[in-house]
C-alpha positions as CSV (number, residue, x, y, z in Angstrom):
1,X,0.0,0.0,0.0
2,X,1.1,3.6,-0.8
3,X,1.5,6.3,1.9
4,X,-1.8,7.9,1.0
5,X,-3.8,4.6,1.0
6,X,-6.1,4.0,4.0
7,X,-7.4,0.9,5.8
8,X,-10.1,1.4,8.4
9,X,-12.6,-0.7,10.3
10,X,-16.1,0.2,9.0
11,X,-18.0,-1.7,11.6
12,X,-18.4,-5.2,13.0
13,X,-16.3,-7.5,10.8
14,X,-16.2,-5.1,7.8
15,X,-13.2,-3.0,6.7
16,X,-12.6,-0.4,4.1
17,X,-9.4,0.0,2.1
18,X,-8.8,3.0,-0.2
19,X,-6.2,2.8,-2.9
20,X,-5.2,6.2,-4.3
21,X,-3.0,5.2,-7.2
22,X,-4.8,2.4,-8.9
23,X,-4.1,2.5,-12.7
24,X,-6.9,0.2,-13.8
25,X,-9.4,-2.5,-12.6
26,X,-6.8,-5.3,-13.1
27,X,-4.6,-3.7,-10.5
28,X,-7.5,-3.5,-8.1
29,X,-8.4,-7.1,-8.7
30,X,-4.8,-8.2,-8.2
31,X,-4.8,-6.4,-4.8
32,X,-8.1,-8.1,-3.8
33,X,-6.6,-11.5,-4.6
34,X,-3.5,-10.7,-2.5
35,X,-5.8,-9.8,0.5
36,X,-7.8,-13.0,0.1
37,X,-4.6,-15.1,-0.2
38,X,-3.3,-13.6,3.0
39,X,-6.5,-13.9,5.0
40,X,-7.2,-17.5,4.0
41,X,-3.9,-18.8,5.5
42,X,-4.7,-20.9,8.6
43,X,-3.9,-19.5,12.1
44,X,-3.0,-21.6,15.1
45,X,-5.1,-20.8,18.2
46,X,-4.9,-23.0,21.2
47,X,-3.2,-25.7,19.1
48,X,-6.2,-25.7,16.7
49,X,-6.1,-24.6,13.1
50,X,-8.6,-21.8,12.5
51,X,-9.6,-20.7,9.0
52,X,-11.1,-17.3,8.0
53,X,-12.9,-16.6,4.8
54,X,-13.5,-13.1,3.3
55,X,-15.7,-11.5,0.7
56,X,-14.6,-8.3,-1.1
57,X,-16.6,-5.6,-2.9
58,X,-14.9,-3.1,-5.1
59,X,-16.1,0.3,-6.4
60,X,-14.0,2.6,-8.6
61,X,-13.8,6.4,-8.6
62,X,-15.1,8.2,-10.7
63,X,-16.9,5.5,-12.7
64,X,-19.2,4.3,-9.9
65,X,-19.5,7.7,-8.1
66,X,-17.6,10.8,-7.2
67,X,-19.0,10.9,-3.7
68,X,-17.2,9.1,-0.9
69,X,-20.4,7.8,0.8
70,X,-21.8,6.5,-2.4
71,X,-18.5,4.8,-3.3
72,X,-18.6,3.0,0.0
73,X,-22.3,2.0,-0.5
74,X,-21.4,0.7,-4.0
75,X,-18.5,-1.4,-2.6
76,X,-20.8,-2.7,0.2
77,X,-23.4,-3.9,-2.4
78,X,-20.7,-5.5,-4.4
79,X,-19.4,-7.2,-1.2
80,X,-22.9,-8.6,-0.4
81,X,-23.1,-9.9,-4.0
82,X,-19.7,-11.6,-3.6
83,X,-20.7,-13.1,-0.2
84,X,-23.9,-14.6,-1.7
85,X,-22.1,-16.2,-4.6
86,X,-18.7,-17.3,-3.2
87,X,-16.7,-17.0,-0.1
88,X,-13.1,-16.0,-0.6
89,X,-14.0,-14.0,-3.7
90,X,-14.4,-10.4,-4.8
91,X,-16.8,-8.6,-7.0
92,X,-16.9,-5.2,-8.7
93,X,-19.9,-3.0,-8.4
94,X,-22.3,-3.0,-11.4
95,X,-25.5,-1.1,-12.2
96,X,-27.8,-4.1,-11.7
97,X,-26.9,-4.2,-8.0
98,X,-29.0,-1.0,-7.6
99,X,-32.0,-3.2,-8.5
100,X,-30.7,-5.8,-6.0
101,X,-30.6,-3.2,-3.3
102,X,-34.3,-2.4,-3.9
103,X,-35.1,-6.1,-3.8
104,X,-33.4,-6.4,-0.4
105,X,-35.5,-3.6,1.0
106,X,-38.7,-5.4,-0.2
107,X,-37.3,-8.8,0.9
108,X,-36.8,-7.4,4.4
109,X,-40.3,-5.9,4.8
110,X,-42.0,-9.0,3.3
111,X,-39.9,-11.5,5.3
112,X,-40.8,-9.7,8.6
113,X,-44.5,-9.7,7.6
114,X,-44.4,-13.3,6.6
115,X,-42.9,-14.4,9.9
116,X,-45.5,-12.4,11.8
117,X,-48.3,-14.0,9.7
118,X,-46.8,-17.5,9.7
119,X,-46.8,-17.6,5.9
120,X,-44.2,-20.3,5.5
121,X,-44.9,-23.9,4.6
122,X,-42.9,-27.1,5.3
123,X,-42.1,-29.7,2.7
124,X,-40.8,-33.1,3.8
125,X,-38.3,-35.3,2.0
126,X,-38.4,-39.0,3.0
127,X,-35.2,-40.8,4.1
128,X,-35.1,-44.5,3.1
129,X,-33.5,-47.3,5.0
130,X,-31.2,-49.4,2.9
131,X,-31.7,-52.4,5.2
132,X,-35.5,-52.8,4.6
133,X,-36.5,-50.0,2.2
134,X,-38.8,-48.5,4.8
135,X,-39.2,-44.7,5.4
136,X,-36.8,-44.2,8.3
137,X,-37.5,-40.5,8.8
138,X,-38.3,-37.1,7.1
139,X,-36.4,-33.9,6.7
140,X,-38.4,-30.7,7.1
141,X,-37.5,-28.1,4.5
142,X,-39.1,-24.6,4.6
143,X,-40.7,-23.0,1.6
144,X,-42.0,-19.4,1.1
145,X,-44.4,-18.2,-1.6
146,X,-44.7,-14.5,-1.1
147,X,-47.6,-12.5,-2.5
148,X,-45.3,-9.7,-3.7
149,X,-42.1,-11.6,-4.5
150,X,-43.5,-14.9,-5.7
151,X,-41.6,-18.1,-4.8
152,X,-38.4,-17.1,-2.9
153,X,-35.6,-19.6,-2.8
154,X,-34.6,-20.7,0.7
155,X,-31.0,-20.0,-0.3
156,X,-32.0,-16.3,-0.6
157,X,-34.4,-15.8,2.4
158,X,-32.6,-18.0,4.9
159,X,-29.2,-16.3,4.1
160,X,-30.8,-12.9,4.5
161,X,-32.5,-14.0,7.7
162,X,-29.2,-15.1,9.1
163,X,-27.5,-11.8,8.1
164,X,-30.2,-9.8,9.9
165,X,-31.0,-12.0,12.9
166,X,-34.5,-12.8,11.6
167,X,-33.4,-16.4,11.6
168,X,-34.3,-16.6,15.3
169,X,-38.1,-16.0,15.0
170,X,-38.1,-17.9,11.6
171,X,-36.4,-21.0,13.2
172,X,-38.9,-20.9,16.1
173,X,-41.7,-20.7,13.6
174,X,-40.3,-23.7,11.6
175,X,-40.1,-25.8,14.9
176,X,-43.7,-24.8,15.6
177,X,-44.9,-25.9,12.2
178,X,-42.9,-29.1,12.5
179,X,-44.8,-29.9,15.7
180,X,-48.1,-29.2,14.0
181,X,-47.2,-31.5,11.1
182,X,-46.2,-34.3,13.5
183,X,-49.6,-34.0,15.3
184,X,-51.4,-34.2,12.0
185,X,-49.4,-37.2,10.9
186,X,-50.0,-39.0,14.2
187,X,-53.7,-38.5,13.8
188,X,-53.4,-40.6,10.6
189,X,-51.3,-43.2,12.3
190,X,-47.8,-42.1,11.1
191,X,-45.1,-41.9,13.7
192,X,-42.1,-41.1,11.5
193,X,-39.5,-38.8,13.1
194,X,-38.9,-35.4,11.6
195,X,-35.4,-33.8,11.2
196,X,-35.2,-30.1,11.6
197,X,-32.3,-28.0,10.4
198,X,-31.0,-25.6,13.1
199,X,-29.1,-22.5,12.0
200,X,-25.7,-21.9,13.7
201,X,-26.9,-18.5,14.7
202,X,-30.0,-19.9,16.4
203,X,-28.0,-22.7,18.0
204,X,-25.5,-20.3,19.6
205,X,-28.2,-18.2,21.3
206,X,-28.0,-18.4,25.0
207,X,-31.7,-19.2,25.3
208,X,-31.7,-21.7,22.5
209,X,-32.5,-24.7,24.7
210,X,-35.1,-22.8,26.7
211,X,-36.9,-21.6,23.5
212,X,-37.0,-25.1,21.9
213,X,-38.3,-26.6,25.2
214,X,-41.0,-23.9,25.5
215,X,-42.3,-24.8,22.0
216,X,-42.4,-28.5,22.7
217,X,-44.3,-27.9,26.0
218,X,-46.8,-25.7,24.2
219,X,-47.6,-28.4,21.8
220,X,-47.3,-31.2,24.4
221,X,-44.8,-32.8,22.0
222,X,-42.0,-35.3,23.2
223,X,-38.6,-34.5,21.8
224,X,-38.2,-38.1,20.5
225,X,-40.4,-37.1,17.6
226,X,-37.5,-35.0,16.2
227,X,-34.0,-35.1,15.0
228,X,-31.8,-32.0,15.2
229,X,-29.6,-31.3,12.2
230,X,-26.6,-29.0,12.8
231,X,-24.0,-28.3,10.2
232,X,-20.4,-29.3,10.5
233,X,-19.4,-25.7,10.7
234,X,-21.7,-25.1,13.6
235,X,-19.9,-27.5,15.8
236,X,-16.4,-27.6,14.4
237,X,-14.8,-25.5,17.1
238,X,-15.7,-28.2,19.7
239,X,-16.3,-25.6,22.3
240,X,-17.4,-26.9,25.7
241,X,-20.7,-24.9,25.4
242,X,-21.4,-26.7,22.1
243,X,-20.8,-30.1,23.7
244,X,-23.1,-29.3,26.6
245,X,-25.9,-28.1,24.4
246,X,-25.8,-31.2,22.3
247,X,-25.7,-33.4,25.4
248,X,-28.7,-31.6,26.8
249,X,-30.6,-32.0,23.5
250,X,-29.8,-35.7,23.7
251,X,-31.0,-35.9,27.3
252,X,-34.3,-34.2,26.3
253,X,-34.8,-37.0,23.7
254,X,-33.7,-35.5,20.4
255,X,-31.6,-37.5,18.0
256,X,-28.6,-35.4,16.7
257,X,-27.2,-35.4,13.2
258,X,-24.3,-33.6,11.6
259,X,-25.3,-32.2,8.2
260,X,-23.1,-31.3,5.2
261,X,-20.3,-33.5,6.6
262,X,-17.0,-33.1,4.6
263,X,-17.4,-29.4,3.8
264,X,-15.7,-27.9,6.8
265,X,-12.2,-27.7,8.1
266,X,-12.9,-29.5,11.4
267,X,-10.9,-32.1,13.2
268,X,-12.4,-35.6,13.4
269,X,-11.9,-35.5,17.2
270,X,-15.2,-33.7,17.8
271,X,-17.0,-36.8,16.4
272,X,-15.9,-38.7,19.5
273,X,-16.8,-35.8,21.9
274,X,-20.3,-35.2,20.7
275,X,-23.3,-37.5,21.3
276,X,-24.1,-38.0,17.6
277,X,-26.6,-40.4,16.2
278,X,-26.2,-39.8,12.5
279,X,-23.8,-38.3,10.0
280,X,-25.0,-36.9,6.7
281,X,-22.5,-37.0,3.8
282,X,-22.7,-33.8,1.8
283,X,-24.3,-34.1,-1.7
284,X,-21.1,-32.7,-3.3
285,X,-19.5,-36.1,-2.6
286,X,-22.5,-38.1,-3.8
287,X,-23.0,-36.3,-7.1
288,X,-19.7,-37.7,-8.6
289,X,-19.6,-41.0,-6.7
290,X,-20.1,-43.0,-9.9
291,X,-17.4,-41.2,-12.0
292,X,-14.7,-40.1,-9.6
293,X,-12.7,-42.7,-7.7
294,X,-11.5,-40.1,-5.1
295,X,-15.1,-39.2,-4.2
296,X,-16.0,-42.8,-3.9
297,X,-13.0,-43.4,-1.6
298,X,-13.9,-40.5,0.6
299,X,-17.5,-41.7,1.0
300,X,-16.4,-45.2,1.7
301,X,-14.0,-44.0,4.4
302,X,-16.7,-41.8,6.0
303,X,-19.1,-44.7,6.2
304,X,-16.5,-47.0,7.7
305,X,-15.4,-44.4,10.3
306,X,-19.0,-43.6,11.2
307,X,-19.9,-47.2,11.8
308,X,-16.8,-47.6,14.0
309,X,-18.2,-44.7,16.1
310,X,-21.7,-46.4,16.2
311,X,-23.3,-43.7,14.0
312,X,-25.7,-44.2,11.2
313,X,-24.9,-42.6,7.8
314,X,-27.2,-40.7,5.5
315,X,-26.3,-40.0,1.9
316,X,-28.2,-36.9,0.7
317,X,-28.7,-35.7,-2.9
318,X,-29.0,-39.2,-4.3
319,X,-30.5,-39.0,-7.8
320,X,-29.4,-42.1,-9.8
321,X,-29.8,-45.9,-9.5
322,X,-26.0,-46.2,-9.9
323,X,-25.4,-44.1,-6.8
324,X,-27.9,-46.2,-4.8
325,X,-26.1,-49.4,-5.9
326,X,-22.7,-48.1,-4.9
327,X,-23.9,-46.8,-1.6
328,X,-25.6,-50.1,-0.8
329,X,-22.3,-52.0,-1.5
330,X,-20.6,-49.6,0.9
331,X,-23.2,-50.4,3.6
332,X,-24.6,-46.9,3.7
333,X,-27.6,-46.9,6.1
334,X,-30.0,-44.3,4.7
335,X,-30.6,-42.7,1.3
336,X,-32.2,-39.3,0.8
337,X,-32.7,-37.6,-2.5
338,X,-34.8,-37.2,-5.7
339,X,-34.2,-40.8,-6.7
340,X,-36.9,-41.7,-4.2
341,X,-38.8,-38.5,-3.8
342,X,-38.5,-34.7,-4.0
343,X,-39.6,-32.7,-0.8
344,X,-43.4,-32.9,-0.6
345,X,-46.1,-30.8,1.1
346,X,-47.7,-32.6,4.0
347,X,-50.8,-33.9,2.2
348,X,-48.8,-35.3,-0.7
349,X,-46.2,-36.8,1.7
350,X,-48.9,-38.8,3.5
351,X,-50.2,-40.1,0.2
352,X,-46.6,-41.0,-0.8
353,X,-46.0,-42.9,2.5
354,X,-49.3,-44.8,2.1
355,X,-48.3,-46.0,-1.4
356,X,-44.8,-46.7,-0.3
357,X,-46.0,-48.9,2.6
358,X,-48.3,-50.9,0.3
359,X,-45.6,-51.4,-2.3
360,X,-43.0,-52.5,0.2
361,X,-45.1,-54.7,2.5
362,X,-43.4,-58.0,3.1
363,X,-39.9,-56.6,2.3
364,X,-39.0,-55.9,5.9
């Protein structure tokens, strides 16, 4: 950096860098790459490797603006765009991001209104046991069809909810709706456990356990009707608080699953510390299991390790018969994916389960 260049903390985990002698956008891009390269190097903290990711947004004077505040706003929008699309990446500001900013304002107001009015719906994807081809469980997946925005992808509104803290009331609403769905299924004789995805932000709240217990008590719902899915990134620091929360959830009667396994930087040591029932192999490994030997080797190793640790294994994102055959030979316990069924609204799910039971009677 030159003498007249500036680096300053903008707020929270955001920083602003000004470069006064940038000749062209290539030079700015090269500088962004250098920053990313430096930040992504692992750091040792308490004998544990810690990795940091970063997203960079770039605005250029005078092309994007001649005003300092507007330049910062443009860079901020570009950073948000970069964060949505790829961690450890950078993006330049472009005009369409102005439209994106207007959508964010609408998304914010509509999301708050939708949470208040309980406008979300749960769809459920069956999980099939390889041993007897029975429906072993269901994963609850939230869907939102907004009056003003139309169908909004969960990748968009959940990410925004996590960025703004709205994920807390949204997660509580999802748990409530899962309780309502279980009650309805039990009225028709179905007692299939439901897996609920828990955001790391929600999980880390001090009152997380109290809030989830309050909801179960309100619906008079035993915890053994549910499985809690937390991502590998949520638990990979192996903090004592994380361990105690998982132990408490287990004591309440929940089953515990690690979702997206294989995508984090964690040590395998936490698998021994945590009271885990199930491990879900990330779909990125399953997609190429039939064509890439290294993916197949990783999946096989994960299954063998999990079984040694007395955990069941779920392969998610399974779409092809070839994948099912390979996973069966590897002794994978449970299959989830479009090969068997897409996520279904509750009424269609119960029809699916009825047909499935008739078709697979006698195969237990």
